C-alpha positions as CSV (number, residue, x, y, z in Angstrom):
1,N,-31.8,7.6,-39.0
2,V,-31.2,3.9,-39.7
3,R,-27.5,4.5,-39.8
4,L,-27.6,6.5,-36.6
5,C,-29.6,3.7,-34.9
6,V,-27.1,1.1,-36.1
7,K,-24.2,3.2,-34.8
8,S,-25.9,3.6,-31.4
9,V,-26.4,-0.1,-31.1
10,Q,-22.8,-0.8,-32.0
11,E,-21.7,1.7,-29.4
12,V,-23.8,0.0,-26.7
13,A,-22.4,-3.4,-27.7
14,T,-18.7,-2.2,-27.7
15,K,-18.7,0.6,-25.1
16,G,-21.7,0.0,-23.0
17,Y,-23.2,3.3,-23.8
18,C,-24.2,5.4,-26.8
19,L,-23.5,9.1,-27.4
20,L,-27.1,9.7,-28.7
21,L,-28.5,9.2,-25.2
22,K,-26.0,11.4,-23.4
23,G,-26.2,15.1,-22.6
24,E,-24.0,17.9,-24.0
25,N,-21.6,17.7,-21.0
26,F,-20.9,14.1,-21.7
27,S,-17.2,13.4,-22.3
28,E,-15.3,10.4,-23.6
29,G,-12.0,10.8,-21.8
30,S,-9.1,8.4,-21.4
31,I,-6.0,7.8,-19.4
32,L,-2.8,6.0,-20.5
33,L,-1.6,3.4,-17.9
34,K,1.1,0.8,-17.8
35,S,-0.2,-2.7,-18.1
36,N,1.4,-3.8,-14.8
37,V,-0.9,-1.4,-12.8
38,L,-4.2,-2.8,-14.1
39,G,-4.5,-5.2,-11.2
40,E,-4.3,-2.3,-8.8
41,L,-7.0,-0.4,-10.8
42,F,-9.3,-3.4,-10.7
43,G,-8.8,-4.3,-7.0
44,K,-10.0,-7.5,-5.4
45,G,-13.1,-8.7,-7.3
46,G,-13.2,-5.3,-9.1
47,S,-13.8,-3.4,-5.9
48,T,-11.4,-0.6,-6.6
49,L,-12.8,-0.1,-10.1
50,K,-16.3,0.0,-8.8
51,A,-15.4,2.5,-6.0
52,I,-14.0,4.9,-8.6
53,Q,-17.1,4.6,-10.8
54,D,-19.5,5.1,-7.9
55,A,-17.5,8.0,-6.4
56,F,-17.4,10.0,-9.6
57,D,-20.5,8.7,-11.5
58,V,-18.4,7.6,-14.5
59,K,-17.8,4.5,-16.4
60,L,-14.3,3.0,-16.8
61,V,-13.8,1.1,-20.1
62,T,-10.8,-1.3,-19.8
63,P,-9.3,-3.3,-22.7
64,Q,-10.5,-6.9,-23.0
65,G,-8.3,-10.0,-23.2
66,N,-5.3,-11.3,-21.5
67,F,-1.9,-9.5,-21.4
68,D,1.6,-10.9,-21.3
69,K,2.6,-10.1,-17.7
70,T,6.2,-10.4,-18.5
71,V,6.0,-7.4,-20.9
72,I,4.9,-4.0,-19.7
73,V,3.0,-2.0,-22.4
74,D,0.9,1.1,-22.5
75,I,-2.8,0.6,-22.0
76,K,-5.6,3.1,-22.7
77,V,-8.4,3.1,-20.2
78,G,-11.6,5.0,-21.2
79,V,-13.2,7.3,-18.6
80,V,-16.7,8.5,-19.7
81,G,-19.3,10.6,-18.0
82,D,-19.8,14.3,-17.1
83,K,-16.7,16.4,-18.1
84,K,-15.9,17.5,-14.6
85,N,-16.4,14.0,-13.1
86,V,-14.2,12.5,-15.8
87,Q,-11.3,14.9,-14.9
88,K,-11.7,14.1,-11.2
89,A,-11.8,10.3,-11.9
90,K,-8.6,10.6,-13.9
91,E,-6.8,12.4,-11.1
92,C,-8.0,9.7,-8.7
93,I,-6.6,7.0,-11.0
94,K,-3.4,8.9,-11.3
95,N,-2.9,9.1,-7.6
96,L,-3.9,5.4,-7.2
97,T,-1.4,4.1,-9.7
98,Q,1.4,6.4,-8.4
99,F,0.9,6.2,-4.7
100,H,-1.2,3.1,-4.3
101,H,-4.2,4.8,-2.6
102,S,-6.7,7.6,-3.1
103,D,-9.4,9.2,-1.1
104,A,-12.1,7.5,-3.1
105,T,-10.6,4.0,-3.0
106,H,-8.8,4.0,0.3
107,P,-10.4,6.5,2.7
108,G,-8.3,7.4,5.7
109,Y,-5.1,6.2,4.1
110,I,-1.8,8.2,3.8
111,H,1.6,7.4,2.3
112,E,5.0,8.2,3.6
113,E,8.2,7.9,1.5
114,I,11.3,6.7,3.3
115,N,14.7,7.6,1.8
116,I,16.6,4.5,2.2
117,D,19.7,3.7,0.1
118,A,18.9,1.2,-2.7
119,A,21.7,-1.0,-1.4
120,H,19.9,-1.3,1.9
121,H,16.5,-2.3,0.5
122,K,17.5,-5.9,1.0
123,Y,17.2,-5.4,4.8
124,I,13.6,-4.3,4.4
125,I,12.8,-7.2,2.1
126,G,14.5,-9.8,4.1
127,T,15.3,-13.4,3.2
128,K,12.8,-14.6,0.6
129,G,10.6,-11.5,1.4
130,S,10.2,-12.6,5.1
131,E,10.9,-9.1,6.6
132,I,8.6,-7.1,4.3
133,H,5.9,-9.7,4.8
134,H,6.3,-9.4,8.6
135,I,6.1,-5.6,8.4
136,Q,3.0,-5.6,6.2
137,K,1.2,-8.2,8.3
138,N,2.2,-6.9,11.7
139,F,1.6,-3.1,11.1
140,K,-1.3,-3.6,8.5
141,V,0.4,-1.5,5.9
142,N,1.5,-1.9,2.3
143,V,5.2,-1.5,1.5
144,H,6.3,-0.6,-2.0
145,I,9.9,-0.9,-3.1
146,P,10.7,1.5,-6.0
147,N,11.3,0.0,-9.5
148,A,11.8,1.4,-13.0
149,Q,8.2,2.4,-13.3
150,S,7.8,4.1,-9.9
151,V,7.4,7.8,-9.6
152,H,8.8,7.6,-6.0
153,E,12.5,7.1,-5.4
154,G,12.2,6.0,-1.8
155,V,10.3,3.1,-0.2
156,L,6.6,4.0,0.0
157,V,4.6,2.9,3.1
158,V,0.8,3.1,2.7
159,G,-1.9,2.7,5.3
160,E,-3.7,4.4,8.2
161,R,-1.6,7.2,9.8
162,V,-0.8,5.5,13.1
163,S,0.1,2.2,11.3
164,V,2.4,4.0,8.8
165,E,4.2,5.9,11.6
166,K,4.8,2.7,13.5
167,A,6.0,0.8,10.4
168,T,8.4,3.5,9.3
169,A,9.9,3.8,12.7
170,Y,10.4,0.0,12.8
171,M,11.9,0.0,9.2
172,H,14.5,2.7,10.2
173,K,15.4,0.5,13.1
174,V,15.8,-2.6,11.0
175,V,18.2,-0.8,8.6
176,E,20.1,0.8,11.5
177,N,20.6,-2.5,13.2
178,A,21.6,-4.2,10.0
179,L,24.4,-1.6,9.5
180,L,25.9,-2.1,12.9
181,S,29.3,-3.6,13.0
182,K,29.9,-7.1,14.5
183,E,31.5,-5.5,17.5
184,E,28.6,-3.1,18.0
185,R,26.1,-5.9,17.8
186,E,28.0,-8.0,20.3
187,A,28.2,-5.0,22.7
188,I,24.4,-4.6,22.5
189,L,23.9,-8.3,23.2
190,V,26.3,-8.1,26.2
191,S,24.3,-5.1,27.5
192,I,21.0,-6.9,27.0
193,N,22.3,-10.1,28.8
194,K,23.6,-7.9,31.7
195,D,20.3,-6.1,32.1
196,T,18.5,-9.5,31.9
197,K,20.6,-11.0,34.7
198,E,20.2,-7.9,36.9
199,L,16.4,-8.0,36.4
200,E,16.4,-11.7,37.3
201,L,18.5,-11.0,40.4
202,Y,16.1,-8.2,41.4
203,N,13.1,-10.4,40.9
204,T,14.7,-13.1,43.0
205,K,15.5,-10.7,45.8
206,S,12.0,-9.3,45.7
207,E,10.5,-12.8,45.9
208,T,12.7,-13.5,48.9
209,V,11.6,-10.4,50.7
210,T,8.0,-11.1,50.0
211,N,8.4,-14.7,51.3
212,F,10.1,-13.4,54.4
213,K,7.3,-10.9,55.1
214,E,4.7,-13.7,54.7
215,L,6.6,-15.9,57.1
216,N,7.1,-13.1,59.6
217,S,3.3,-12.4,59.6
218,L,2.6,-16.1,60.3
219,V,5.0,-16.2,63.2
220,Y,3.9,-13.1,64.9
């Protein structure tokens, strides 16, 4: 009994719980993650981690200490609780780390993958990240460019449905315009300038007609 008590105290100290006080459906599960996604699992101020724990009534046990951010390594995250809830929480974490959202952590969010040639990603990113920053801020979405650890090959856009639809349409236009030849871009500018001049002329004529009518009403 003494040994069992000591073991239980050690478990509480190291894990935050002890098996002795848990029911028969209690499970000590785990999921293997890359160290570079831990920030996304935690969320701002631990909000994402807490959302998962609350949604599935589980406890997530993350490794302590600092990691070298320049090196990506495998990290085991413990998921403990009722067996069914543990499995649901692991699926949630998997979706979160692969597609950057889940129903529990980002309700109402969707993701859309855009198939853009890797050579054209630079147009989405822009000079020093200016274009991607503009897209994310203006459309209130998150844009994820694929890398060696990504499960998606295309550019992933995450956010509310309407925002994602508007952002993806804009991004297609950005790439389309960037791939236009110099002659095509100049032709578009000429067309825009022509339309602008015609509009200015129309507004001038409209203003003249309006002024004439006002003058006419004063005279008669």
